[in-house]
C-alpha positions in Angstrom: 5.9 8.6 -9.7 5.9 4.6 -8.4 2.4 4.1 -9.0 1.6 1.8 -12.3 0.0 4.4 -14.1 2.9 6.5 -14.2 4.6 3.9 -17.0 1.7 5.4 -19.3 2.4 9.0 -19.2 5.2 10.3 -21.5 8.7 9.6 -20.4 9.3 13.7 -21.1 6.8 14.4 -18.0 7.8 12.0 -15.9 11.6 12.2 -16.0 11.5 15.4 -14.3 9.6 13.8 -11.1 12.4 11.0 -11.5 15.3 13.9 -11.2 13.1 15.6 -8.1 13.0 12.6 -6.1 16.3 11.5 -6.5 17.5 14.9 -5.6 15.3 14.5 -2.6 16.5 11.4 -1.7 20.2 12.6 -2.5 21.4 10.4 1.1 20.7 7.3 -0.7 22.2 7.9 -4.1 25.3 9.6 -5.5 25.5 12.2 -8.0 27.6 9.9 -10.4 24.4 7.2 -10.3 21.6 10.0 -11.5 22.5 9.5 -15.4 22.2 5.2 -14.6 18.4 5.8 -12.9 17.2 7.9 -15.5 18.4 5.3 -18.4 16.6 2.6 -16.3 13.9 4.7 -15.7 13.4 4.6 -19.4 13.9 1.2 -19.6 11.1 0.9 -17.1 8.5 2.9 -18.9 8.8 1.0 -21.9 9.9 -2.7 -20.8 7.0 -5.1 -22.2 8.1 -7.7 -19.8 6.0 -5.9 -17.0 2.5 -7.6 -16.9 -0.4 -6.1 -16.1 -1.7 -8.8 -13.2 1.1 -7.3 -11.2 -0.7 -4.1 -10.6 -4.1 -4.7 -11.2 -6.6 -7.6 -9.9 -9.7 -8.2 -11.9 -12.5 -9.2 -8.6 -14.7 -12.4 -9.6 -18.4 -11.6 -10.9 -17.5 -7.8 -11.1 -16.3 -5.5 -13.9 -13.9 -3.7 -10.7 -10.0 -3.6 -10.9 -8.3 -3.4 -7.9 -5.1 -1.9 -7.5 -2.5 -4.8 -5.6 0.2 -3.2 -3.4 2.9 -1.1 -4.5 5.8 -2.7 -3.3 4.5 -6.2 -4.4 4.3 -4.4 -8.2 8.1 -3.3 -7.6 9.3 -6.5 -6.2 7.9 -8.1 -9.2 9.0 -5.6 -11.7 13.1 -5.7 -9.9 13.4 -9.6 -10.0 13.9 -9.3 -13.6 16.9 -9.5 -15.2 17.9 -7.2 -18.0 18.8 -9.7 -21.3 21.2 -7.0 -22.5 23.1 -6.4 -19.8 22.4 -9.7 -17.8 21.7 -7.9 -14.2 18.7 -6.5 -12.0 17.9 -2.6 -12.2 20.1 -1.9 -9.6 20.1 2.0 -9.6 16.3 2.2 -10.1 15.9 -0.2 -7.4 17.9 1.6 -5.1 15.8 4.8 -5.3 12.6 3.0 -5.3 13.5 1.3 -2.4 14.4 4.1 -0.7 11.0 5.8 -1.4 8.9 3.4 -0.7 10.3 3.4 3.0 9.6 6.6 3.4 6.9 7.0 6.0 3.6 8.7 5.4 3.6 10.4 9.1 2.2 9.3 12.4 -0.9 10.9 12.0 -2.9 7.1 11.4 -1.3 6.0 14.6 -2.6 8.9 16.7 -6.0 8.8 15.3 -5.6 5.3 16.7 -4.5 6.1 19.8 -7.3 9.1 19.9 -10.2 6.5 19.3 -9.0 4.3 21.6 -8.9 7.0 24.0 -12.5 8.0 23.1 -13.9 4.6 23.9 -12.6 3.8 27.0 -14.3 5.7 30.1 -11.7 6.7 33.0 -12.5 4.0 35.4 -12.9 1.4 32.5 -10.8 -2.1 32.3 -10.9 -3.2 28.8 -8.6 -6.1 27.8 -6.8 -5.9 24.6 -8.8 -8.3 22.8 -12.4 -6.2 23.8 -10.0 -2.8 22.6 -9.7 -5.0 19.4 -12.8 -6.2 18.6 -14.3 -2.9 19.7 -12.4 -1.1 17.1 -13.1 -3.7 14.1 -16.7 -3.4 14.7 -16.2 0.9 14.9 -14.1 0.4 11.8 -16.5 -1.5 10.0 -19.4 0.8 10.4 -17.6 3.6 9.5 -16.4 2.0 6.2 -19.7 -0.1 5.4 -23.1 0.9 4.9 -24.3 -0.8 8.4 -28.4 -0.7 7.2 -27.2 -3.5 4.3 -25.9 -5.6 6.9 -27.8 -9.0 6.9 -28.6 -10.0 10.4 -28.6 -14.3 10.6 -29.9 -16.5 12.8 -26.4 -17.3 13.5 -25.7 -13.7 14.3 -28.6 -13.6 16.8 -27.9 -16.5 18.1 -24.3 -15.9 19.0 -25.4 -12.5 20.4 -28.0 -14.8 22.8 -25.0 -16.9 24.0 -22.3 -14.1 24.9 -23.1 -13.3 28.2 -22.6 -17.5 28.6 -18.9 -16.8 27.9 -18.3 -14.2 30.9 
């Protein structure tokens, strides 16, 4: 619902989602504010001041578009002043900020602890920088195609001289 693509959906389709979200966040929003939130949502969907570069970034030398952070997008939008009433979108901002503050759970944190535990044996004493380095390598190997990594002379020299630092 908060993704910039939702603006392209018909208002009657997204307004139901906004109502449900507002009901779920009833501790942040009073019932009397519901109509004002829906009105501000309708204005948001049809607002022509919203620039595409707030949400999408074109990669240089590529035809690929990359989405920017959703909080930066909403930050730009909520800073716009409404010309008709001369103030910011107060009620919509309450619901957007509340929704963006919701946690997605502890799974990524717990997964990180599990990975760290697997890397260390019961007798290993690794410094924090060593663990961070191992995690960086492990995550990049998982994310990137390692067989396509170009090994340079500089990398080989760093490897050869690594023992002298300890």
